[in-house]
N, C-alpha and C positions, 0 to 999 in steps of 0.2 A: 103147681110146679114145686117139687121138693128139692131143696138145696141143703147140703151139709155145710156146717160152719167152715170147714176146711176149704170148701169151694169158694166161699165168699171173701175170705181174707187173703186170697192169693194176690200176688202182684203180677198176674198174667192178664194184661188188659184185653187181649183178644178173647179170652174165655169170659171175663167179667162183662165185657160188652155184649157177648153173645147171649148170656143169660138175662142181662138187662133188656135186650131187644125182645127176647121171648116173653118176658113179663109185660113189656110195653104193648106188644102185639095182641095180648089177651084183651086189651081195652077195658079192663075192669078195675085198674089201679090208677091212682093219681101220681104215684111215685113209689120209690123203694127206700128203705133205710137199712143201714148195716153199721156194725161197729168198726172202729178204726184199726188199721194194721198196727199202729203205734201204741194205742191205749184203748182198751175195751170200754172205758168210761165215756169215750167220745163217739158220737154218732155222726155218720155221713149220710146225706140224703141226696137222692137223684129224683128231681121232680119234673114231670112233663105237663102237669096241669096245675098252674098256680092261680087259677081264677078265684079260688076261695080263700087265698091267703090274705092276711091283713097284718100290717106292721103294728106291733104292740109296744115296742120300745126301741129306742136307738141309743147306742152307747158309742162314744168316740173311742176309737182304738189308737192308742199312742204306742211309741216304741218301748215305753216303760210300763205298759199295761200288764198287770199280773197274769192275765190269761195268755198273752203273747209270750211273756217270759217263760211260763210253764210249758207252752207248746214248743218253744225253741229248745228247752232242755230235753223234752220227751223225744223229739224227733232229731235231736243232735244237729241242729242247724243254727249257726250264729245269726244274730240280728244285725243287719248292716243298713245304715241310712244311705240311700242313693241320691245322687245329685241329678237334677234334671227334669 
């Protein structure tokens, strides 16, 4: 399947779900990866076969974690603590 970058970074979920389904139905991939709409340095993954994954590291994510603060700035979303 050939996809153009402009087809992948769309915010048209019906289209992206359709191409993801076509890739899944080929039964030769464990998942797909693509760059983020917000920042091409970030990669998003859709995985449907996680049987070979292993946890290599765990890091506690706090509200003042540098990665969370950077993401908040990049996607222009405030960080708010929720009660409950």
